[in-house]
N, C-alpha and C positions, 0 to 999 in steps of 0.2 A: 618277366614277373614285376620287375621294378617299374617298367613302363605302365603296366596295368594298374599298379598301386598308385602311381602318380596321377593317372587319369581318374582313378576313383576319388582320390583326395580333392582334385580339381573340381570334379562333379559335385562332391559334397559341399565344397565352399560355395559353388555357384548356386546350389539349391538353398543353402543357408541364406545367401544374400537375397535371393528372390523372396524367400519367406519373410525376411525382415522388411523388404520394401512393400510387401502385400499386406502387412499388418494394418488394421484400421487406424486411420489418423486419430490421434488422441487430442481432443479439444478441451481446453481449459478456459473458463471465463473469469476474468479479473474485473472487479467493479468496486467503486468507492468514490471518494472525493479527492482533495488535493494531495493527500499522502499516498493515495493509490496512483495519482499522476506521477509523483516523485520529483523532488526538488534537489536531488544530489548531483552536483556538477561532476563531470568526469575528472576535473582537476583535483578532486578529493580522493581519487583512487590511491594516490601515493601514500596517504595516511594509513590505509589498510595494511600496507606492508611494514608499517612501523610497530606493529604488534605481532609478536610471534604466533599468537593464538589465531589471528586472522590472515596471516601470510599465505596459508594454503588456499584460502578463498580467492585472494588476489590472483594467484597463479591460474585459477580456473577462469577468472574474468578477463585475462589478457591472452592475446594470440601470440604466435611465435615472433611477431614483429614488435611486441611490446605495446600494441594498441588494443583497444577493447575488442574482445573476441566476437567473431561472427559465427553464430550457431548454424551448422549445416543442416540440421534436422528439425529446426524450430522456426516457424514463421509467426508473424504477428499482424493483426489488424487492430488499430487503436483509434479511438475517437475521443475528443474532449481535451486533448493535450497540446494541440498546436500552439495556441496562444498568439501573442503579438498581434492582436487585432483580427486574426483569422477566425472564421466561424468555428464554434466549438463542436460542429458536426463534421469538420474536415477529417478525412480518414488518412492515416499513415499505415503503409503496409511494407512488408519486406521480411528478409531473414532477420531473426532477432540479433540485435547488437545494442550498443549505447545509442542514445538519441531518441528513445521512445518514452522518455520521461516528460515532465512539463516543458513546453516549448520555449517559454520566455527565458532569455539569457542562457541558453543551453550551449553545448549539448549536455543533457542530464539523463539520469536513470531513475527509475522507480524500482519497486520490488520485482517488476516483471523480468528484469535482466537476470538476476541470480535465480529466480524461480524457474525460468526457462532453462538455464544452464544445468541446474541440479535435477530437474525433471528429465532432461535429455540423458543425464547420466544413469537414471533409474530404469530406462527402457531403451530398446532398440527400435521402437516404433517412431514414425514421424509425429510431430507435435504442432498444434496450432493454438496460439494464445489469442483470445478475443478480449480486448481491454476497453472498458467504457468507464471513464473517470472525469468528473467535473468538479472544479474547486468550489468550496463554500456551499455544499449541498447536505441537507439533513435527511435522516430516515423518516422522521416524523412528518415531513411534508414532501420534499422533492422526490425521494425514492420510496415514498409510501406505497406499499403493495395494495392491490385491489381489495383483497379480503379483509384488510384492516379497517375498511370503511372510510368515511370522510373524516377529515381533521376536525376535532371538536374542541372549541375554546373552553377552557376551564373557568370556574367562577372568579378566580383571582385575576385572570387575564381580562375578563369582561368588565370587572369592577374598575381595574386600572385604566382601561380604554375609555370607559364612561367618565371617569374623573378628569381625563384629559380632553374630553369633548370630541372624541373621535367618531367618525361615521361608521358604526358597527356593520351596517348593511354592506357598505363598500369594502370594508376590511374582510368580511366573511366571503364576499364574492371573489376578491383577489386571491384569498387563500384557497378557495375551491379550484380556481383556475390553475394555481401552482401545484396543487396536490397530485403526486404521482407522475409528474411530467418526466422526470429522469428514469423512473422505473420503466415507463413505456418506451422511452428512447433506447434504453439498454436492451430490452427484449427485442425491439424492432431491429436493432443493429445486429444482434446475435443471429436472428433469423435471416437477415439479409446476407450475412457472410456464409452461413450454412447453406443458403440457397444457391450459391455460386462459389464454392470453395476454390475452384481452379483459378479464379480471379486473384486470390491471395496466395494460394499454394500452386504454382504453375505445374508441378509434376503430379498433382493429385489425380488419381484414377478413380472414377465413380465405382468401379468394381471392387476397389480396395475398401471403400466405405469409411465411415468415421464413427467415433464413440464420444459422446459427451462424458468426459472423464472426471471433471471436477469444477468447483466454483470457489473462488477466493474473494472474501469480502474484507475490505480495509477502509474504514470510514469512522466517523465518530465525533470529530471536533465540534461541528455545528450543534450537535445534540448535547454534548458535554456542557457547552457554555450557554445553552438556551434556558434562561431563568423563567421565561414565560410558560413554555410547554411543560417544564419540570420545576414547579415552584418549591418543591420539597427535596431538591436534589442533594442537599447536605445531610438528609436523614435516611435511615435504612428504608429501602423500597422506593426511594425518590425517583428512580429511573425505571421502575417496573414497566412503564408504558413502552420503553425502548425494547425491552425483552419481548413483550407481546408483539410489537410490530416486526421484530426480527424473526420471530417464529412464523408469522404470516408471510414474511418475505421469502423464507426458505420454501414454504409450501407452494406459494404462487409461482416462484421461479421454476420449481420442478413440474408444476402443472402446465405452465405456459410453454415450457420447452419439452414437454412429454418425456421427462426423465425422473420418475418417481423416487429413485434411490440415489440421485446425483450426489456424490461426495461433496461436502460443503465444509470449508474451513474459514472460521472467523478470526481475523487478525485483531486481537483486542488492543485498543489504543494504549500506548505505553509512553507517551511524551513525558519526559522528566525522569524516566526510569522507575525502579521499584519504590513504592511509597515508603517502605521501611527505611530507605536511604535519604528521604527528603530532609533538607536542612531547615533551620528555623524559619527562614523566609518563605518556605513552601508549606508549612504546617496548616495555614488557613485553607489550603486547597486539598489537603490530604483526604478528608472524609468524602468530598465530592468525587475526587479521582477514584477512591476505593469503591464507592457506590456505582459509579459509571462502569468501571472495568468489570465489576461483578455482574452488572446487568447485561453487558455485551456477551459475556461468557455463558450466561445462564441457559440459553437455548440448547447448548451442547449437553446439558444434564437432563433434558426432557426425555422421558421414556420413548416417545415416538421417534426421536432422533438418535437413539442409542446406536452406536456403531457406524453412523453415516454422517454425523456432524461433529466437528471438533473445534475447540477454541484454543488459540495460541496467544500467550501473553508476550506481546512484543517488547514489553519493558525490559526483558532480560537481554535484549540486544542494545540497550542504551549504553552509550560510552560515558561512564562516570568520570573518567580522567579528563575527557574533553570538555564536558559540561562544567566540571570544577574549575578548569583553567579559564573557561569563558566567564564564569561568575567572578573569579579573581580579577580578570582583565576589566570587567565592567566596573568593579569597585575602584580600580586605578583610574579609569577614564572619568568617573564621577568626581574623584578627588582632584584630578587635573583640571577639570572644567570649573570646579569651585575655586581653585587656586587662581585660575586665569581671570575669573570674574572679580575676585577680591583685589587682584593686582593690576586689573585693567590691561591685560596682555594683548598685544596684537595677534592676529592669526598665526603668523610665522613663529612667534615666541611661544604661543600656546601649543603648537604642534611639537616644537622642540622640547618643551617641558614634558609633554605626554611621552615622547620617545624616551627621554631620560628616566622617567618614572617607571615605564614598562621594562626598560633594561635592568633597572634595580629591583623591581618588584616581581618579575617573572623569571623562572628558570629558563635555560636554553631549550629544554624539552617542551616546556609550556608554550613558549613563543613559536616553536616549530609546529606543534600539533594544531595550534590556533590558526596558523598560516595555511597549513595543508588540509586540515580536517573539516572546516566549517564553510558552508557556502549559502546558508539560508537561516531562517528563524528557528527558534527552539520548537515551535509548534509544527514545523516541517522537519522534525528530527534533525535539526541543525544543518540540513542539507548535506548530511554525511553519507557518503557511499559505504562507509564501514558499517553504519547502523542499518541503512536500508538494504544493503547487500546481505547482512546477517539475517534480516527479517525475511527477505525473499528466499534465502537458503532454508531457513527454519520452516517456512510455510510449505516449501516443496517437500521437505522431509516428512512433515506431518501429513501432507496429502498422500505421499507414497505409502505411509503406514496405514492410513485410512483405507486406501484401495486394497492393500494386502489383507486387511481385516475383513473387508467385504468379500474378497475372492475366497478367503478361507471358509466363509459361511456357505458358499455356493456348493 
C-alpha cells in the first residue's frame, strides 16, 4: 500500500512538472528610452540592503553565491542597450540577470531585472522579455505611432524658426524622416523574436505556444523638456498632445501585434520624487512636472482602456534620503570650489579642503549612501539600483494585478 501511494505521489509530481513546462510562454514587451535602458550599476546593490524596507528585494536580486541572480525561467532579448560605439540594433540574449541595462560603463541593470524576477514569482510559466530601448527618444517624434499622423509644427515653432532664418523645408523633411523610426524598429524586433523564439529560448517548444502577456512603457524625459513641441507645458493641458499620442501608441501596438486587449502598464516619469516634497530650488519645475505626469497617466483613465491599461507613479520609489544627501554634498562642493578660487589653491590643496569640508558637513550615513547608492545623473534616477529595482518590482506587481483583473472578467 505504501509503495502504491509513493508511486501515486511521484506520478502526480511528474504530471504537475509537465503541466508547468507546457504552459504557454509568457511574453512581455518593455520599451522606452534611457531610463528603460537602465543606468544603475551593480555596485549600487549594496545600498538596497542599507534600508530595512528594501532588504527583502535585495535578497530576491542575489543568488546563493551573493552575485546577481540568474533567473531560470526568464529569458530576454534586448536591443538598444549595448552602447560603447556598438550598433544600437545589436541584440543581447540569455537568461535574465544583471548586465541587460545600458552598456556603457556597466554592468548595469534597468527595471527589466526586478520586473522579470517578480513576474517569475507570480507564475510557474516560462517568461520571455523583449526589451527595446534607445536613449534620447521622444514619443512625439521617434516613437510616434502611425495612427497619430505626421508630426505637425505649431505656430510658435514656425515663428521662431523663421526668425532664426532656418530652412523650413529642410527642417520639415528631416522631421518627417525621423518620425516613427523607433516605433517601427520596436515592432520589427518584437516580430523577429516571436518568429523564431527558440533562438532566444532554447527549450521552447512550438506546441507549447506563447502568449503576449503584457507591455511596459517607461519613457518621457525628451518630451518633458521639449519646449518646442509643448510651448504651454507649464499650463494645465500643456502636454495634452502627449496623452493623445500615447493613446494612439497603445492602439497601434495592439493592432500591429494582433493583441487587442494586451495589458499595458505606463511607468509615469518620477525623477525628483513626489512634487509635494520638492524643495525651494525645484519649485520652478513643479507645475511642468505635475502637468507631464498627469498627461502620461491620462490614457489609463480613458473608457476604452478601462481594465487593461494602468499607470504607475514611479515617483514613489524615489529615494528622498539619497537625493537630500546628494544636494547637501553638491552645496559643499560649490563652497569648496569657491573657496579654492578665492584663495588660489592648487589642485591638491583644493582636494584636501573638499575632503575636510565633506567630513565636517556630512554625517557618516550620508557619506556612505552617497558612495554606495549613486552611479549616474538625477535624470537617470541617480543610477540607483534601489530606485530602479523598486520601479521594476512595482511594475511587475501592477502587471500581475492587471492580468488578474482581465482573467476575472473572462
